SEVEXDO-766895 format. One record per atom (N, C-alpha, C): atom name; x, y, z negated; residue number from 1; residue in one letter. Coordinates in pm, 1 decimal, padded with zeros to 6 digits. Layout:
! SEVEXDO-766895
SITE  atomo        xx        yy        zz  num  residuo
SITE     CA         X         Y         Z  NUM        a
...
//
This chain:
! SEVEXDO-766895
SITE  atomo        xx        yy        zz  num  residuo
SITE      N   02531.9   01259.8  -00346.9    1        m
SITE     CA   02609.2   01254.1  -00231.4    1        m
SITE      C   02534.0   01180.0  -00113.0    1        m
SITE      N   02522.4   01249.1   00000.0    2        n
SITE     CA   02459.9   01177.2   00112.5    2        n
SITE      C   02570.8   01155.1   00229.1    2        n
SITE      N   02566.5   01019.0   00282.0    3        i
SITE     CA   02657.4   00998.3   00397.7    3        i
SITE      C   02581.1   00931.2   00504.3    3        i
SITE      N   02634.8   00973.3   00609.7    4        s
SITE     CA   02558.9   00905.5   00750.4    4        s
SITE      C   02643.7   00788.9   00780.8    4        s
SITE      N   02560.9   00680.6   00804.3    5        v
SITE     CA   02606.1   00543.9   00850.2    5        v
SITE      C   02529.7   00494.3   00956.2    5        v
SITE      N   02571.8   00411.5   01042.8    6        t
SITE     CA   02498.7   00351.6   01141.3    6        t
SITE      C   02409.7   00245.3   01084.3    6        t
SITE      N   02313.6   00203.2   01159.8    7        e
SITE     CA   02217.1   00092.3   01126.6    7        e
SITE      C   02304.8  -00028.6   01109.6    7        e
SITE      N   02395.4  -00061.2   01181.9    8        e
SITE     CA   02490.2  -00179.5   01154.7    8        e
SITE      C   02559.2  -00190.3   01021.7    8        e
SITE      N   02593.0  -00059.7   00977.3    9        q
SITE     CA   02678.1  -00024.0   00865.2    9        q
SITE      C   02569.7  -00056.3   00749.1    9        q
SITE      N   02452.2   00006.3   00769.4   10        v
SITE     CA   02337.1  -00008.3   00657.5   10        v
SITE      C   02315.1  -00161.3   00628.1   10        v
SITE      N   02297.9  -00241.4   00737.7   11        k
SITE     CA   02263.9  -00389.6   00721.9   11        k
SITE      C   02385.7  -00443.4   00656.6   11        k
SITE      N   02525.8  -00407.4   00687.4   12        f
SITE     CA   02629.4  -00485.0   00622.7   12        f
SITE      C   02632.6  -00436.3   00467.2   12        f
SITE      N   02614.8  -00320.8   00438.7   13        i
SITE     CA   02605.0  -00264.4   00299.8   13        i
SITE      C   02490.6  -00350.7   00233.1   13        i
SITE      N   02371.5  -00350.2   00298.1   14        d
SITE     CA   02265.2  -00426.9   00223.8   14        d
SITE      C   02293.3  -00565.6   00201.6   14        d
SITE      N   02362.9  -00636.2   00299.0   15        k
SITE     CA   02395.1  -00772.6   00272.8   15        k
SITE      C   02492.0  -00793.1   00170.4   15        k
SITE      N   02579.2  -00707.4   00157.7   16        l
SITE     CA   02683.4  -00689.0   00040.9   16        l
SITE      C   02620.0  -00693.3  -00101.5   16        l
SITE      N   02519.7  -00591.9  -00105.2   17        v
SITE     CA   02434.3  -00575.6  -00219.8   17        v
SITE      C   02383.4  -00690.2  -00280.6   17        v
SITE      N   02311.9  -00764.4  -00172.2   18        i
SITE     CA   02223.7  -00884.9  -00202.3   18        i
SITE      C   02326.8  -01010.4  -00243.1   18        i
SITE      N   02430.2  -01030.7  -00166.7   19        e
SITE     CA   02524.9  -01130.1  -00189.9   19        e
SITE      C   02602.5  -01114.1  -00330.9   19        e
SITE      N   02629.5  -00994.4  -00361.4   20        h
SITE     CA   02715.3  -00975.7  -00483.2   20        h
SITE      C   02621.2  -00937.0  -00593.9   20        h
SITE      N   02501.4  -00937.8  -00593.8   21        d
SITE     CA   02394.2  -00917.9  -00708.2   21        d
SITE      C   02412.6  -00767.0  -00754.0   21        d
SITE      N   02430.4  -00673.3  -00660.6   22        f
SITE     CA   02438.5  -00536.3  -00723.7   22        f
SITE      C   02281.5  -00488.4  -00718.7   22        f
SITE      N   02247.8  -00403.1  -00815.3   23        a
SITE     CA   02122.5  -00347.2  -00822.3   23        a
SITE      C   02084.6  -00267.9  -00705.3   23        a
SITE      N   02159.1  -00189.9  -00641.7   24        n
SITE     CA   02143.2  -00111.1  -00521.2   24        n
SITE      C   02263.9  -00073.0  -00470.2   24        n
SITE      N   02240.3   00002.3  -00355.4   25        r
SITE     CA   02359.5   00056.7  -00276.1   25        r
SITE      C   02455.9   00153.2  -00365.7   25        r
SITE      N   02388.0   00230.5  -00439.4   26        s
SITE     CA   02474.0   00324.5  -00510.7   26        s
SITE      C   02564.9   00243.3  -00606.2   26        s
SITE      N   02521.7   00145.9  -00668.3   27        e
SITE     CA   02612.7   00042.5  -00767.3   27        e
SITE      C   02726.5   00007.6  -00683.0   27        e
SITE      N   02703.9  -00041.7  -00558.7   28        l
SITE     CA   02799.5  -00099.2  -00490.3   28        l
SITE      C   02920.8   00026.9  -00450.6   28        l
SITE      N   02855.0   00126.8  -00393.7   29        m
SITE     CA   02944.1   00226.6  -00367.4   29        m
SITE      C   03045.1   00271.7  -00484.3   29        m
SITE      N   02972.5   00286.4  -00611.7   30        r
SITE     CA   03059.7   00306.0  -00733.4   30        r
SITE      C   03172.3   00219.7  -00772.0   30        r
SITE      N   03141.9   00089.1  -00735.2   31        i
SITE     CA   03242.5  -00015.6  -00754.1   31        i
SITE      C   03352.6   00016.3  -00652.5   31        i
SITE      N   03324.2   00047.4  -00536.9   32        l
SITE     CA   03426.6   00057.9  -00437.2   32        l
SITE      C   03504.0   00170.7  -00441.9   32        l
SITE      N   03437.8   00286.9  -00491.3   33        v
SITE     CA   03516.1   00400.2  -00528.6   33        v
SITE      C   03623.4   00377.3  -00644.3   33        v
SITE      N   03564.8   00307.0  -00748.9   34        r
SITE     CA   03659.9   00279.4  -00860.2   34        r
SITE      C   03779.4   00194.5  -00816.2   34        r
SITE      N   03757.5   00095.4  -00743.8   35        k
SITE     CA   03872.3  -00008.7  -00670.4   35        k
SITE      C   03973.8   00088.5  -00603.6   35        k
SITE      N   03908.1   00174.4  -00505.9   36        l
SITE     CA   03991.1   00269.0  -00422.6   36        l
SITE      C   04067.6   00355.4  -00515.6   36        l
SITE      N   04013.1   00400.7  -00625.0   37        k
SITE     CA   04080.3   00507.0  -00716.9   37        k
SITE      C   04201.5   00418.9  -00775.2   37        k
SITE      N   04171.5   00309.3  -00813.4   38        a
SITE     CA   04264.6   00239.9  -00881.3   38        a
SITE      C   04390.1   00191.6  -00787.4   38        a
SITE      N   04350.9   00160.2  -00670.7   39        n
SITE     CA   04449.4   00119.2  -00563.1   39        n
SITE      C   04427.5   00189.9  -00434.2   39        n
SITE      N   04477.4   00322.2  -00420.2   40        p
SITE     CA   04453.8   00389.1  -00287.8   40        p
SITE      C   04531.9   00339.8  -00184.6   40        p
SITE      N   04625.7   00247.1  -00197.3   41        d
SITE     CA   04699.9   00181.2  -00082.5   41        d
SITE      C   04602.6   00080.7  -00009.1   41        d
SITE      N   04492.1   00068.9  -00062.1   42        m
SITE     CA   04391.8  -00037.5   00012.4   42        m
SITE      C   04372.1   00022.4   00157.6   42        m
SITE      N   04375.4   00151.4   00174.5   43        l
SITE     CA   04348.1   00207.0   00292.1   43        l
SITE      C   04452.9   00207.6   00407.4   43        l
SITE      N   04569.5   00168.4   00353.5   44        q
SITE     CA   04690.0   00156.4   00429.5   44        q
SITE      C   04690.2   00041.6   00527.8   44        q
SITE      N   04726.1   00049.5   00647.2   45        e
SITE     CA   04737.6  -00065.2   00734.3   45        e
SITE      C   04863.0  -00147.7   00699.1   45        e
SITE      N   04848.7  -00263.2   00708.6   46        p
SITE     CA   04967.0  -00344.0   00678.8   46        p
SITE      C   05074.4  -00325.6   00770.6   46        p
SITE      N   05204.4  -00300.9   00730.2   47        s
SITE     CA   05306.3  -00293.0   00819.7   47        s
SITE      C   05334.4  -00431.1   00900.5   47        s
SITE      N   05401.5  -00406.9   01008.4   48        v
SITE     CA   05430.7  -00539.4   01094.3   48        v
SITE      C   05584.8  -00549.5   01085.7   48        v
SITE      N   05623.0  -00664.5   01039.7   49        q
SITE     CA   05772.8  -00700.7   01042.4   49        q
SITE      C   05807.2  -00765.8   01165.9   49        q
SITE      N   05910.6  -00709.2   01233.7   50        l
SITE     CA   05951.2  -00771.3   01357.7   50        l
SITE      C   06049.4  -00886.0   01329.5   50        l
SITE      N   06024.4  -00984.6   01423.6   51        s
SITE     CA   06118.8  -01105.8   01405.4   51        s
SITE      C   06258.2  -01078.7   01445.0   51        s
SITE      N   06364.9  -01144.2   01395.0   52        e
SITE     CA   06497.7  -01121.4   01431.1   52        e
SITE      C   06536.6  -01110.5   01581.7   52        e
SITE      N   06458.1  -01197.3   01629.5   53        k
SITE     CA   06470.1  -01204.4   01776.6   53        k
SITE      C   06439.6  -01087.2   01852.0   53        k
SITE      N   06307.6  -01015.6   01804.3   54        a
SITE     CA   06261.7  -00902.9   01866.9   54        a
SITE      C   06339.0  -00789.5   01829.3   54        a
SITE      N   06391.4  -00775.1   01718.9   55        i
SITE     CA   06493.8  -00676.6   01662.2   55        i
SITE      C   06624.3  -00666.6   01748.5   55        i
SITE      N   06663.8  -00790.0   01786.0   56        k
SITE     CA   06792.3  -00801.4   01871.3   56        k
SITE      C   06754.9  -00741.4   01995.6   56        k
SITE      N   06640.8  -00791.7   02048.6   57        r
SITE     CA   06596.1  -00758.3   02201.7   57        r
SITE      C   06568.5  -00593.4   02202.1   57        r
SITE      N   06512.7  -00548.3   02105.2   58        y
SITE     CA   06499.5  -00394.7   02106.2   58        y
SITE      C   06634.5  -00314.0   02088.4   58        y
SITE      N   06704.7  -00367.6   02001.1   59        n
SITE     CA   06847.4  -00314.3   01992.3   59        n
SITE      C   06925.0  -00323.1   02119.4   59        n
SITE      N   06922.4  -00432.4   02193.0   60        k
SITE     CA   06987.9  -00442.5   02314.9   60        k
SITE      C   06925.0  -00350.7   02416.9   60        k
SITE      N   06792.9  -00326.5   02431.5   61        i
SITE     CA   06740.3  -00221.7   02517.5   61        i
SITE      C   06777.2  -00096.3   02477.8   61        i
SITE      N   06800.1  -00067.2   02343.5   62        s
SITE     CA   06842.8   00075.6   02302.0   62        s
SITE      C   06986.6   00101.8   02358.4   62        s
SITE      N   07058.4  -00002.9   02342.5   63        e
SITE     CA   07186.4   00009.9   02362.8   63        e
SITE      C   07230.7   00014.8   02529.2   63        e
SITE      N   07150.2  -00064.3   02601.7   64        d
SITE     CA   07168.0  -00043.8   02737.8   64        d
SITE      C   07120.4   00093.9   02787.2   64        d
SITE      N   07011.2   00150.6   02735.8   65        i
SITE     CA   06983.4   00276.7   02770.9   65        i
SITE      C   07089.3   00382.4   02729.5   65        i
SITE      N   07134.3   00365.0   02610.0   66        a
SITE     CA   07238.7   00464.9   02572.3   66        a
SITE      C   07368.3   00455.9   02649.3   66        a
SITE      N   07400.0   00330.6   02694.1   67        s
SITE     CA   07520.0   00323.9   02775.4   67        s
SITE      C   07501.2   00346.6   02926.6   67        s
SITE      N   07385.3   00368.0   02956.0   68        g
SITE     CA   07333.2   00390.2   03107.5   68        g
SITE      C   07330.4   00274.5   03191.7   68        g
SITE      N   07357.1   00152.4   03128.6   69        k
SITE     CA   07328.3   00025.0   03188.4   69        k
SITE      C   07180.3   00013.4   03247.9   69        k
SITE      N   07088.8   00052.1   03152.2   70        e
SITE     CA   06947.0   00052.6   03185.3   70        e
SITE      C   06899.1   00193.3   03221.8   70        e
SITE      N   06863.5   00210.5   03339.7   71        k
SITE     CA   06799.9   00317.9   03407.6   71        k
SITE      C   06684.5   00370.3   03328.0   71        k
SITE      N   06662.8   00494.0   03299.8   72        v
SITE     CA   06527.6   00554.1   03267.8   72        v
SITE      C   06473.7   00645.8   03337.3   72        v
SITE      N   06332.6   00653.1   03358.5   73        y
SITE     CA   06272.9   00750.6   03437.8   73        y
SITE      C   06268.4   00873.7   03364.1   73        y
SITE      N   06311.9   00991.0   03430.9   74        v
SITE     CA   06309.4   01116.7   03387.7   74        v
SITE      C   06229.3   01204.2   03481.1   74        v
SITE      N   06109.2   01245.8   03427.0   75        a
SITE     CA   06025.2   01325.9   03508.4   75        a
SITE      C   06070.4   01460.9   03536.9   75        a
SITE      N   06057.7   01510.8   03644.0   76        e
SITE     CA   06087.9   01651.8   03668.7   76        e
SITE      C   05987.1   01761.7   03655.1   76        e
SITE      N   05866.8   01717.2   03622.3   77        s
SITE     CA   05754.7   01816.3   03597.8   77        s
SITE      C   05658.4   01736.0   03524.9   77        s
SITE      N   05552.6   01805.6   03487.5   78        v
SITE     CA   05424.6   01739.7   03420.2   78        v
SITE      C   05361.9   01666.4   03529.5   78        v
SITE      N   05352.1   01717.0   03654.0   79        e
SITE     CA   05279.4   01646.9   03761.5   79        e
SITE      C   05345.7   01514.5   03792.8   79        e
SITE      N   05484.2   01522.7   03783.1   80        d
SITE     CA   05575.9   01400.8   03832.0   80        d
SITE      C   05552.9   01303.7   03717.0   80        d
SITE      N   05546.2   01342.8   03599.0   81        l
SITE     CA   05532.6   01252.4   03478.4   81        l
SITE      C   05391.6   01165.3   03503.4   81        l
SITE      N   05281.8   01254.4   03528.7   82        f
SITE     CA   05149.7   01190.0   03540.3   82        f
SITE      C   05145.2   01077.3   03683.2   82        f
SITE      N   05219.4   01127.1   03787.2   83        d
SITE     CA   05230.8   01034.8   03893.3   83        d
SITE      C   05275.9   00919.9   03847.2   83        d
SITE      N   05394.0   00914.0   03783.0   84        q
SITE     CA   05454.4   00795.4   03719.9   84        q
SITE      C   05371.1   00721.5   03646.2   84        q
SITE      N   05303.4   00775.3   03537.7   85        l
SITE     CA   05212.8   00708.6   03440.4   85        l
SITE      C   05099.8   00637.7   03512.3   85        l
SITE      N   05027.0   00717.8   03595.5   86        d
SITE     CA   04926.7   00678.2   03666.3   86        d
SITE      C   04949.3   00571.4   03786.9   86        d
SITE      N   05087.8   00533.1   03806.5   87        g
SITE     CA   05107.5   00451.6   03909.1   87        g
SITE      C   05116.2   00506.6   04052.4   87        g
SITE      N   05119.5   00631.7   04068.8   88        r
SITE     CA   05119.1   00682.0   04189.4   88        r
SITE      C   05260.2   00695.7   04249.9   88        r
SITE      N   05351.4   00676.3   04163.2   89        k
SITE     CA   05494.7   00692.4   04209.4   89        k
SITE      C   05566.7   00565.8   04153.8   89        k
SITE      N   05619.8   00518.2   04240.2   90        n
SITE     CA   05708.7   00375.4   04216.9   90        n
SITE      C   05832.5   00408.4   04125.8   90        n
SITE      N   05830.8   00338.1   04005.1   91        p
SITE     CA   05944.1   00371.9   03923.4   91        p
SITE      C   06081.3   00329.1   03987.5   91        p
SITE      N   06085.6   00242.2   04090.1   92        v
SITE     CA   06227.7   00226.1   04158.3   92        v
SITE      C   06279.9   00339.1   04223.2   92        v
SITE      N   06185.2   00433.6   04256.1   93        l
SITE     CA   06220.8   00563.6   04327.5   93        l
SITE      C   06317.1   00631.2   04221.5   93        l
SITE      N   06302.3   00631.2   04099.7   94        a
SITE     CA   06364.7   00703.7   04004.2   94        a
SITE      C   06520.7   00665.0   04013.3   94        a
SITE      N   06552.4   00540.1   04061.0   95        r
SITE     CA   06687.8   00499.0   04083.6   95        r
SITE      C   06746.8   00538.5   04209.0   95        r
SITE      N   06696.3   00604.1   04284.8   96        l
SITE     CA   06733.0   00640.8   04433.2   96        l
SITE      C   06835.2   00755.9   04388.4   96        l
SITE      N   06938.0   00793.7   04470.5   97        p
SITE     CA   07028.0   00888.3   04463.2   97        p
SITE      C   06939.9   01030.3   04488.0   97        p
SITE      N   06981.3   01125.3   04422.3   98        k
SITE     CA   06906.3   01253.7   04435.3   98        k
SITE      C   06884.1   01299.9   04559.4   98        k
SITE      N   06970.5   01274.1   04660.8   99        k
SITE     CA   06959.4   01323.3   04793.6   99        k
SITE      C   06852.0   01247.9   04863.7   99        k
SITE      N   06829.2   01117.8   04838.7  100        l
SITE     CA   06724.1   01047.0   04894.5  100        l
SITE      C   06585.3   01089.0   04827.3  100        l
SITE      N   06594.1   01096.3   04701.5  101        q
SITE     CA   06469.4   01148.0   04634.0  101        q
SITE      C   06415.0   01289.3   04681.3  101        q
SITE      N   06509.6   01371.1   04713.0  102        k
SITE     CA   06487.8   01499.9   04764.9  102        k
SITE      C   06396.7   01489.0   04923.0  102        k
SITE      N   06474.3   01383.1   04981.8  103        a
SITE     CA   06407.5   01368.2   05128.3  103        a
SITE      C   06274.7   01304.2   05118.0  103        a
SITE      N   06246.3   01232.2   05022.4  104        r
SITE     CA   06120.2   01151.6   05003.8  104        r
SITE      C   06014.2   01274.1   04966.4  104        r
SITE      N   06063.6   01376.3   04876.2  105        k
SITE     CA   05976.0   01478.7   04832.8  105        k
SITE      C   05937.8   01556.1   04964.4  105        k
SITE      N   06032.3   01594.7   05040.9  106        i
SITE     CA   05995.8   01671.8   05168.6  106        i
SITE      C   05907.1   01602.8   05252.7  106        i
SITE      N   05915.5   01455.7   05264.2  107        k
SITE     CA   05829.4   01391.6   05352.3  107        k
SITE      C   05679.1   01398.7   05290.5  107        k
SITE      N   05677.5   01372.0   05169.2  108        r
SITE     CA   05551.8   01366.4   05092.1  108        r
SITE      C   05482.2   01516.0   05101.4  108        r
SITE      N   05550.5   01611.0   05091.2  109        k
SITE     CA   05510.1   01756.5   05098.9  109        k
SITE      C   05434.5   01780.1   05241.7  109        k
SITE      N   05499.9   01731.6   05342.1  110        v
SITE     CA   05465.8   01744.0   05476.9  110        v
SITE      C   05348.1   01674.1   05502.9  110        v
SITE      N   05338.9   01542.5   05450.3  111        k
SITE     CA   05232.4   01452.0   05466.5  111        k
SITE      C   05094.6   01516.8   05389.8  111        k
SITE      N   05127.7   01577.0   05277.5  112        k
SITE     CA   05029.7   01631.1   05202.2  112        k
SITE      C   04958.0   01754.7   05271.0  112        k
SITE      N   05053.4   01842.9   05329.0  113        e
SITE     CA   05004.9   01953.5   05408.9  113        e
SITE      C   04928.6   01900.5   05542.4  113        e
SITE      N   04947.4   01784.4   05585.7  114        t
SITE     CA   04878.4   01750.3   05721.5  114        t
SITE      C   04770.1   01647.1   05696.5  114        t
SITE      N   04770.8   01585.7   05590.2  115        q
SITE     CA   04646.8   01509.1   05538.1  115        q
SITE      C   04559.9   01543.7   05439.6  115        q
SITE      N   04603.9   01648.5   05349.6  116        g
SITE     CA   04524.8   01702.6   05267.0  116        g
SITE      C   04497.9   01651.4   05129.5  116        g
SITE      N   04489.5   01523.4   05112.2  117        t
SITE     CA   04435.0   01467.0   04996.2  117        t
SITE      C   04561.5   01395.2   04921.3  117        t
SITE      N   04539.6   01418.1   04786.1  118        r
SITE     CA   04650.7   01371.2   04688.1  118        r
SITE      C   04668.4   01222.9   04697.8  118        r
SITE      N   04552.6   01141.7   04730.8  119        e
SITE     CA   04557.1   00997.2   04742.7  119        e
SITE      C   04649.9   00944.0   04865.0  119        e
SITE      N   04647.2   01030.0   04973.6  120        n
SITE     CA   04707.9   00996.6   05089.5  120        n
SITE      C   04863.8   01008.0   05086.0  120        n
SITE      N   04904.5   01116.5   04990.3  121        i
SITE     CA   05039.7   01141.3   04989.7  121        i
SITE      C   05129.0   01003.7   04952.0  121        i
SITE      N   05069.5   00920.9   04888.6  122        y
SITE     CA   05162.6   00809.4   04853.4  122        y
SITE      C   05131.4   00676.3   04937.5  122        y
SITE      N   05046.6   00690.4   05036.8  123        s
SITE     CA   05014.6   00567.2   05128.9  123        s
SITE      C   05131.0   00546.0   05239.0  123        s
SITE      N   05131.6   00439.7   05295.4  124        r
SITE     CA   05246.4   00405.9   05393.1  124        r
SITE      C   05221.9   00487.0   05517.3  124        r
SITE      N   05314.0   00530.2   05571.1  125        p
SITE     CA   05287.3   00596.3   05703.5  125        p
SITE      C   05235.7   00502.6   05822.3  125        p
SITE      N   05145.4   00553.8   05882.4  126        q
SITE     CA   05079.1   00483.7   05997.9  126        q
SITE      C   05172.9   00463.9   06110.5  126        q
SITE      N   05169.9   00322.0   06162.8  127        t
SITE     CA   05253.1   00293.1   06278.8  127        t
SITE      C   05181.7   00326.9   06417.8  127        t
SITE      N   05232.4   00347.0   06516.1  128        s
SITE     CA   05155.6   00366.2   06638.4  128        s
SITE      C   05090.9   00254.9   06679.4  128        s
SITE      N   05117.3   00138.9   06645.3  129        g
SITE     CA   05055.1   00015.5   06691.2  129        g
SITE      C   04917.7   00001.1   06610.4  129        g
SITE      N   04894.7   00067.4   06506.2  130        s
SITE     CA   04747.5   00037.2   06423.0  130        s
SITE      C   04662.7   00136.7   06448.4  130        s
//
């Protein structure tokens, strides 16, 4: 069996071979495979147990979302979702009434048509004094 490893990995394996008095790399690999076969769970990441305080906090957040007390952002399209994720859209806007959200979309559309670039859609309007 041949496997590709980085130079750094080769150095690490060679160090283990020397430190643990293996005859060669193959002997080390055979031992590792035997140990892994005996205990395949060695490859599993250890699970994280949340503290009671964290569990209570997450439960409260879930309850608040379910009850409507905590507003959640609902994207209207994939583009809308990416605008939110990339920070181009203020999450506070999701809490605006639909009528105001629609008015803002119309303003953005007009601005986009007049300025042309996606980055300028979300900039503040220029005042006549500047």
